[in-house]
N, C-alpha and C positions, 0 to 999 in steps of 0.2 A: 362551517367555519373552516378556513384553509390555514395551513401552517406556512408562514412567510419566513424564508431564510435569506439573510444577506450573507454572501460568501465573499470574503476578501481574498483576493489573489496577489501574491508577492512576485510573480514572474518565475518562480522555481517550479518546474514541471513536477518534480518529485513531491513537493509540498502540495501542489494543486491536485495531484492524483488522490492524495489522502483526503482532502476535503470533499473532493467529488465522490469518493468512496462512502463517506459518511452520509452525503446527501442521497445517494443511491440506496443506502440501508434504510434511511428514513422514509423514502418512497416505497421500499418493499414493505415496511411496517404499516404505513398509513394509506397506501394507494397512491399511484403516480399523479392522479387528478387532484389530490388533496394537499399537494406540496408545490409551492411557488418559490423557485430559487433565483435570486438576482446576483449576478456575478459583478464584483466591483473590484477594479484593478488599482491597487494601492499607488502605483507610480504615476498613473493617469489622473488620480483624484487630488494628489498633492495635498493630503491631510496633515497639517502641522499641529503642534501643541497649542498654538495661540490664536491662529486665525480662525475664522468661522468656517464651518463645514460646507463643502460644495453644494450648490443648488441641486445638483443631480440627486443627492440623498433626500432632499425635501420632497422630491417628486415621486418617491417610492412609497409603497404601502409600508406602514411601520413594521419592524421585524418582530417575530417571536423568538428567533434564534439568530445570533451573529456568530458565523463560523470562519475560522482562518487557521492557517499553519505557516510557520515561519516568522522570523523576528520582524520583518518588515510589516507584517499584518497586525502586530499586537497593539500598538497605539491607536491606528484607525478603528480597530474593533472596540477598544475601551471608550474612545471618544464618541463613536457612533451609539454605543449603549447608553452613555451618560445623556446624550441629546435625545435619543428616540426610544429609549427603553428596550425591552427584550432581554434574553439571556445570552451571555457571551460563552462560546465553546471553542477553547483553543485546543489544537491538536499538536502533540509532541510536547516535550518539556519546554515551557516558555522561558525566555530571558528575563521576564518580569516576574514579580512574586505571584505564586499560585493563587493566593487568596484574592487577587485583584480580578480574577475571572470567575464566573459562575460555575463553569465546569472545564476540567482539562482531561483530555483523552490521551494517555501516555502509555507507551510500551512498558510492560513490566520489567524488562531488562534495564530500563533507565533507573530503576528503583526509586520512584518518587515517594515522598512521605505519605503515610496513610491518612490523608485528609478526606473529609466528607465529600468534597467536590471533585475528587479524582476517580476517573474510570480507567481500568487497566485494560490493555490489549495484549494479545499474543503477537508480537511482531508489528509490522506496519499495516495500516489499513489499505486494502486494495480493492479496486472496482471489480464487479463481476466480469467474467469473460464472455464473449459471444456464445450463443447457444448452438454450438456445432457438435456433431457427433465425432468423438475421438476415434482415431484409427489405430488398431492394435499394432500395426507394423511401423509406426512412426516414432522417432525419438528426437529430442531437442536438447542441445547442449548450449548453455549460456555462460559466457566467459566475462568475468569482471576484471579487476586489476589491483594494484597496490592501494592500501587504504590506511587510515590512522590506526586501525586495529590489526591488520594482517600485513605480514611481508609476502611478497610475490615469489612463487617458485615455478618458473616455466616448465622445468623438467618434470616435476611432480604432476602438474596439470596435463602435460603432453602424455605421460605415462597412463594416467587414469583414462584420458580420452581414448588412447589406443585400446585399452581393455574394454571400453564401452563400444567401440566401433567393431570389435570382434563379434558382437551380437548381431543377428540377422534382421537389423532394423534399417529403415531409410533415415539416416541421421542428418539433421540440419544443425548448423553451428552459427552463432552470432556472437559478436564481441561487443564492447562498450567503449565509451570515451577513454576509460582508464586502462584498457588492455595494452600491454607493452608490445612494441613492434615485433619482437622476436616470436612472441606467443601467437600474434596474428599470422606471421608467415608460416609457423608450423602447422597451425590448424587450416589455413587456406590451401596448404598443399597436401592435406590429408584426403582420404577417400570420402569424407562427408561433404555435404553441400554447405559452403561457407558464404554467409552474408554479412557484410560490414554494416554497422549501425547507421553509417552515413547514407547508405543507399536504400535503407528500409523505409517504406511509406508509413504514414500514420496507420495505426491499427494492425500492422503486420505482425508484431510480436504477440499481440493478444490472440489473433487468429491462429498462430503457430501453437501457442500454449493450449488453446481449446482443442485442436486437432491431434495433439500428441498423446501417446500412451505412456511414454517415459519422458521425463524432464530432469536434467542434472544441471546444477548451478554451482559455481564456485562459492565458497562460504563467506566471501567478504561482503556480500550484499544481502541484508535482511529484507529490503524492499523487493528485490527480485525473487527471493524465496517466498515472500508472502504473496506476490502475484502468481507464482507457479502453483501455490496452494489453492488458488481459486479455480484451478482446472480439475479434471477427473483423472489425471495422470498419476502414475507412481513417481515420486519425487526423491532425487538423490542429491547429495552435496559433495563437492570435491573439497576435502580439508586443506587448509593453508596454515603455515606457521604463525603463531600469534606474536605480536610485538611485545605484549606484556603478560604477566601471569593473570592479572584481573582484567579480563576482556569481556565486556558486556555483550558484544555481538556474538562471540563464541557461546556465551551463556544462553543467548536467545536461540541459537541453532541447536544446541544441546537439549534445550527444553522441547523444541519440536521433535527431536528424535525420541526423547523420553515418552512423548505422547504417541509414538508410532506413526508420525506423519512424514518423517524423512528417514533416509538410510545413507550411510557413508560407505556402503559395501557394494562395489560394482558387480561382485559375483551373484548378488541377489537378483539382478536384472533379468536373468534367464528364466525365472519362474513364471507361472501363469499369471496373467494380468486380468484384474477385474476393475471396472470403473468404480471410483469412490465419490462421495458427495464433496463439493467445494467447501472450503473452510469457512467462509462467509463471516469473517470477523466484523464486517461493516454492519451486519444485521444485529449481531450480538451487541455491539456498542450502541447502535441506534435504539434498540430495545431498552438498554440500561438508561440511556439519556431520557427517552420518553417517560420511563417509569419514575426517574428522579424529578422530572418536571411536573409530574402528575397528569401527563397526557395519555390519551388512549392509543393503543395499537390497533391494527386492522381487524384482529379478531374481536377485540372489545367493541370496535366500531360496528361490525356485523351484529354483534349481540345487542348493542344499545340502540342501533338505528341512527346514530349520530357520530360526528367526528371528534370533537373536543368538548 
């Protein structure tokens, strides 16, 4: 028997990365040949509350799991489950009541209620990086921008970047859609290699992370930090001023530092580097989901001689 997944996509790349990460974790647990994933685009399907479901769904094998992230995926997931069965798995805090979904995979910093169907994660789910050998002399600096949780401080970011660039590494810097123009100009004029997000091809960032021994990220992006933790690099964060005293993103970053996974001290970069294991939260969550569904993992499959 194969595990059939319907993955609803809402057009938001950050959301789709998280659902892809969960599918990757399930394949790691069960074996790639034992999981079939069908991607369904919410905007193309035009699923409403009242009209019948698109014929495209009737032509698919019935799902075991219906997975989605983002508000636009919520109603399509619930309607598909009602019509075709399976278990609904929403990623991130949903805009609809939690008990409407069979399972909810939510970052612990969102402080969801302790319900039986909630699976907690450390940060955001992230896909595994390419299996490339990291290079001891390579560093990567990733720059975000102003957000709901942090004010931006160009001077503080530039000062920390200068301290990092003093280390004898080949530094690569990349910005994001949110990076202010003055920050971009300063870093583009530094001695590091600067790459604008606009010019980077698909897969470029994942390859850079996989090859780097040092990765530093501004603290405004939990998703980028979570992706960096999928590497074997030493990870650092550049602190930014919080907009509020109760800052859930700052709490998530602090949690990673308490676990010894991050540093906010540039002076620590000069020490000896040894590759570490990727964080692999997608596998942890996949195992938890399979266990709660009463399904076997790959180790159990090998012992039992069957899949489910």
